[in-house]
N, C-alpha and C positions, 0 to 999 in steps of 0.2 A: 366199075368202081369197087373197091374193097375197103371195108370197115374193120379196124382192130381195136380192141381194148387192152390196157395193160394196167394191173393193180400193183401198188408197192408191196403189198402182202395180202394174205388171204384170211387172216383172223383180226377182228376189231372188237373193241368194246363199244357199247352204244354212244358213249360220250365222246369218243375221239374223232379226229379229223380223218375223213375218208374220201379219196378222190380216185377216179380212173383216168388215165390218159387215153385220148381218142385219136386214132390215126386214120385219115382218109387218103387213099392212093388211087390214082388213075392208072389201072392196069391195061387200058386199052392202047390203041395205036394212034389215036387222034386226041387233040385238045378237047376239053369239055368246059363249057360255060355253065355256071350254076349259081344259085343264091349262096352267099357265104354261109355255111351251115354252123359257124361258130359265132355269129353275131347275135345280139339279143332280140332281134326281130325275126329270126328265122323260124320257119314252120316246116321245113323240108326234112329235117332230121329228127326223128322221134325216138326217145330212149324210154324203155320200160323196165321197171323193176318189179319182180315177183318174189315173194317170201312171206314169213309169218306176219309181218305188219301189212302187207298187201297181197293177200291170197289170190285175188283176182287179177293182180297186176295193176300198176299205176303208171300211165304214160305221160311224159313230160316233153315239151320242146322249150327252146330257149324263150320263145315269145310267150308261151303259156305260164312259164315260171315267173317272168317279170310281170305279167298282168295280174297274177294272183298275190303277188307279195308287195305290200304297201310300202316296204323299205326301198324298193327299186323304181326307177323311173324309165319307161320305154321311150327313148329319145327319137328313134326312127320308126316309121310304120312297116317298111319293107327292108329286108336285108339286101345289102348291095351285091351285085353279081360279081364273081370272080372267074378267072380263067385258070384251069388246072391242066398243064401240059401233060402229054403221055409219059408215064414213069415217075411223075412228080407226086409228092405227098404234102399234105398240110396236117397239123395236129393242134389239139387243144386239151383241156381237161374238164371233166365233169365233176361238180361238188356233190358227191353222193350223200354227204351229211346234210347239206342244206336242201337239196332238191327232194330227197326222200327221207325225212325224219323217221327214225326207227329206234325203238327200245326193246322190241321183242327179240329174244335170242333165236338163232337157228340159221339155216342156209338160205342165201338170197342169190337170185340170178339176174344179171343185167343183160338186156339185149338192145338192139337199135336197128332202125330201118330208115333208109334215105330214099325219098321219093322225089324224082327230078324229071320234069317233063313226062315222057312216056316210059321211062326206065326207073328201076328200083334196085336198091342193093341192101343186104341184110348182113349184120355183123355176126360173127361167131360168138355166141353168149359166153360170159364168164361168170364164175360164182365165187362167193365169199361168204364167211361166217361172222355173225355177231354172236360173241361168246357171252355166256351168263357171267355177271360180275356184280359186286356190291360196293357202293360208294360209302366212305366214312365221312365225318364232319369236315367241312372246308374252313380254311382260314383266308380272310380277305386282306388284300394289300391295296393301299391308296397313296397318292402323292399329296403331301402337306402343301396347302396354299396353291394348289392348281387353280388356274383361272376359272374354270367352270365346274370341275369335279364331277363330270358326267359319266366317268368310267372307273374301273377297278379291275383287280386280278384276283384270282382264287387259285388255291392249291389244295390237293386232298389225295388220299390214298383210295385206290380202287382195287378191291380184292378180286383177283381172277384165279379161281381154282386153288386158293390158299396162298397165292403169290401176290403180296402188295406191290402195286404199280404207282409211281408218282405221277400224278396228272396236274396239268395247269391250264387255265383258260382265262379269257377275258370277257368283260361285261360292260354294257353301256346302255343308258336310257336316253341318249341324245335324240332319239327318234320315238320317244315314248308315246307321244300323241298319235302317231301313225300306227305304231305296232301294238299299242296297249300295254307296254311295260318294258322290262329289261331284255335287250337282245343279247344273246350269248354267242361267242365264237366257238367253234369246234375246239375240243380239249387236245392238247398235245400230250402224249404219253412219253414221259421223259425216260422211263426205264424202271426195272425192278429195284425195290429196296428189301433189306433183310426183314423176315417175319418178326414181329414184335416191335416194329417201329411205331412211334407215336409223336405227338406234338409236332405235326407237319405244319409249318407257318410260313406265310408270305410277309415279307417285311413292308412296313410303312417307310417311305422315304421323303426327303425334302428336296427332291430333284425333278419337279414337274416338267423341265425342259428336256430331260433325258440325257444330261451330260456325264452321268455317272459311268465310269468304265466297267461296271459289272452289274449283272442282274441276278440277285440271290434268291435261293429258297433254302429252308433248313428243316431238319427233323431230329428226332432224339431216339436212341435205342439204349435202354438201361442208363448207364453212367456216361455215355458218349453222345456228343453233340455232332451232327454232320451238317455240311453246308454245300450246296450246289451252285456253281457258277463256272464259266470257262476258266481253265481247261478240264474241270472235274467231270465226272459221270456219276450216275447214281451208284454204281458199283465201285467206283474209286473217287469218293468225295473228300472235301476238306473235312478235318476231324479235330475234335478237342475232347480229351477224357477228363471228366470232372472228379474221378476217383470214387464217388458214390452216387447212385441216382438221386437227382435234386428233389427238393420238396415241390417245386413248380418251376416251369419255364415261364417267365413273364412275357405276356402277349402285348403287342407284337414285337418281333425283332425290328431293328431300325437300321436303315441304310442311308449313308451320307452321299454327297455329291463326289466325294473322293473315292467312292468304291468300297468304303468300309462296311461291314456288317457287324453290328453291336447286338449281343444277346444277353439280356439281364436274366439272372438265375437265382432263385432262392435256394441256398444250399441245403443239403441233407440236414434235418433237424430244424430248419426254419429260422436259424438265429443269425444268418448273415446273407447279404446280397452280393453276388459276384457278377462282374461284367467281363464278358468274353468277346473278343474281336477277331474277325476273319478279314483278310484283305487279298485282293487280286486285281488284275486288269484285263482288258480285252486281248492284249497281246502276250499274256502270261503263258509260260510253258511248263511251270512247275506247280505242283499242289503243296502249298506250304500249310503247316499246322496252325490252328488258331492259338490264341494266347490270352491269358488272364490280364486285364488291364486295370482292374479295380475291385476293391472289396470294402464293404462296410458292415459293421455289426448292427443287428436289429434287436429291439427290446423284447420282442416276442414273435411267434410264428404267425405270418400273415394268412388271413382267410380269403383274401382277394388282392389283386395287383393289376397294374396297368402301366404301360410305358408310352412315351411319345417323343418326338424330336422337334426342335425348333424350326421355324421356317428358315431357309438358307439366307434370307436377308439379316437374320439376327445371328446366325452362326450354326454350328453343328451340336449345340448342347442338347443333352438328353435328360429327361425327367422320368422318375418312377414313383408312382403312388402305391403305397402298401397299406392295406387296411387290417387292423388287428382288433379283435373283439376283446373287451375288457369288462370288469365288473361295473364300471360306471357308464359304460356306453360303447363307443367305437373310437379307437385311436387311428389317426391318419398320419402316416409318415411320408414326407416328401424328401426323396433322395435324388440328387442331380449331379451332373459333371460340371466342375468349375471351368474357368477360362483356360486353365492349365491341363485339363482333362482329367483331374482327380475326382473320384467319386466321393461325395459327402452328403450326410443327412442334414438338411437345412432347417427342417421344421417338423415338429410333432404336435398334433393337436387332438385333444380329447373332445368328442362331441357327445354330449349327454342326452339322454332321452330316447336313443335309438338302439336298436340291435341288428345284427346281420341278417340279411335274407340268404337262402341257400342259392349258391351259384350266381350271385349277383356281380355282374361285371361293371366296374367303373368305366367312366368316359373321361378323356383328357383332351385339352386343346390349348395350345400356345399361340398367343396373338402376335402381330407383327412387332409389338414393343417388348416381347419376351415375357409377358405375364401368362401364368399358368392357370387355367380354370379346370376344376375337377368336380365330378358328381357321381353319386351312386344312389340306387334305390335300396332303401333299408326299411325296416319295420319299427313301429312305435314300441318302446319298451314296456308300455302299459297294455298294448293290445297288438299281438303279432299279426292280426289281419288287417291292421291300418298301415298302408304304405306311405312312406315318406320319401321325398327327395332331399338328399343332403348335397348341398353345393358349397365348395370352397374356392377361394381365389387367392393366388400367391403373387407377390411382387416379382420383378425381374431378378431380384437377388435370391429368390427361393423362399423367403419368409411369407408368412400368413399376412394377406392385405387387410382382411376384415374378418369378423367372427362368422362362423359357419351359418349358412341359411338353411333353414328346414321348411320345406313346403309340403302339406298334406296332399296326398294323391287319392285319398278315398279309402273306404273299407272294401276288402276283397271278399268275393263270395265263397271262395274256397281257398285251400292252402296253395302256397306258392312253390313252383318247382325251380324257376331261374328268372333272372331279370338282366337288364342291360341298359346302359345310357350311352348315347353317342352324340358328339357335336358335329355340326357341319364345318368341314375343314376347308371349304373352297376359299379362294383368294379374297373374294368379295364378301364373304360371310362375316357375320358379326358374332359367331360363335353360338348360334341358336342350337339348342339341344333338343333331343327326342329320346324317349324312354319306352321300354316295352316290358311287360311282365307275363311270363308264361305260367299259367295256373295248372294245378294238377289234373284238371279235367281236359287239358289240351287246348283250351282257348287262350287267347292273348289280348291283354289290355294295353292301350297306348293312349297318348293324349287326344286321339280323335274318337276314342270310344265315348259313346253317348247313349241315351235312352232309346234313340230311334234305331240305331244299328246294332247295339250290343257288342259284346266281345268279338274279336276276329276269330274265325275258325279256319286255321290254315289247311290247305289241301294236302300238304306233305308233312312229315315230321320235321319239327323245328330243330335246327342245328344247335348243338351244345358244345362249348359255351355259346350263348346267344350272340348274334351279330346283326347289325343294321347296315344298310347302304342308303345314305342320305344323299340325294341327287336332285334331279328335276322333281321327282316324287320320293317318297320314303318307302323303303322296302324291308321286310323281314327275310333273313336267310333261312331256308328250309333245305331239305335233303331228298332228292329222288334217288331211290337205291340204284337205278340203272344209269341215270344221267349225271348225278352229282349235284352240285349247287343249283337251287332254284330260288328266285327272288320273287316273293309275293307281296303285293302292295299293302301298306298298312291301312290306308283309306280307300 
């Protein structure tokens, strides 16, 4: 018997998907009967990985992997026997990322040994490198009005020797009770982007059933917006030139069921909001430029902004909340698209008695009737250490439904570094919100903070701008330098 490995490449980042193809060939002259070495109950084929993460080597069989991983169920106790005729081969793949989690860079060596009855076979080892790299902050993408909202996606830049690489991965906490939190899939390295790229963003969509003919990502470099979806690549993406670097790209970009990607942008100087659209389809062969489809003047330069999209049952309407600081308090401007697709400012509201907090991200949610809810963590105008939750509700026509509601959140022990509010966007949700405040000492306050537990102390640096993942449980987005996005439970 002969065992061979094949790797798709020899250099990987710690976060990305890594597999090895395994081929087993009968090089004898007679058939061989043996337990199927690629079934989850098999113990005959043992794989061993040696390297910086496992200096003494770590050996794994299919059976041992299933038994130690609570997310998997071992259905059969023994692997079924198979017949392998002379000269015939069978093959499978080994998930190196999942079987041997590794974040330490360096050279790794994979070997294997098959023990069958009284005979053994040993594979020729192969080697690969996990290269040093550093992850930037991630952007999360979700589907509005998903039935359960247990999953999401993230995109970020991973710096590999000065070359930024676009990375994307999926996350879920559907088995959180078994695994203890969010499960992550291995990241896909989509390709290099130009140095100096920023504002890497994953869109929010209103297509939980996945009917959209495109899956978009976007980033910015200088005055140019770039978008990735088929047939584009990271080195030949969709593009739109703004003319000047923008004041800010409003998070998140928004994707419709029709395959459109809308990116709200506060123009240079901060006195207008522009709406840029990209469009493609799964069978597209040409990369068409984006185009501007709307522009509206703004009274002043926003210090915070957030965008969202209606559930598909209501339509594809977009809403953007822009927050401006003024002498009397904070001005909130609601800009939305009309039924004709035109961008218009439908409401401006001055909320007195509050002032802006640094890097405070608003939260938005549109219900099934088309009503918009918005909230932001602010500070009391009289005491900057006193946190306030500001909530506003808008009618389906975009006008303010009722006066703003201010809720004290308590006095903060130290100065604030950043804050965030997010709504639960699941289909069955009633728009419950959660907030988090990052303090200058690195601790985090949230609704579950109490005298018994005190502030949260994240294990990793908190991603900025701050982001939350509200699902079976609530999580704070942090960043592992090697692995990228990490979700730490708030409670």
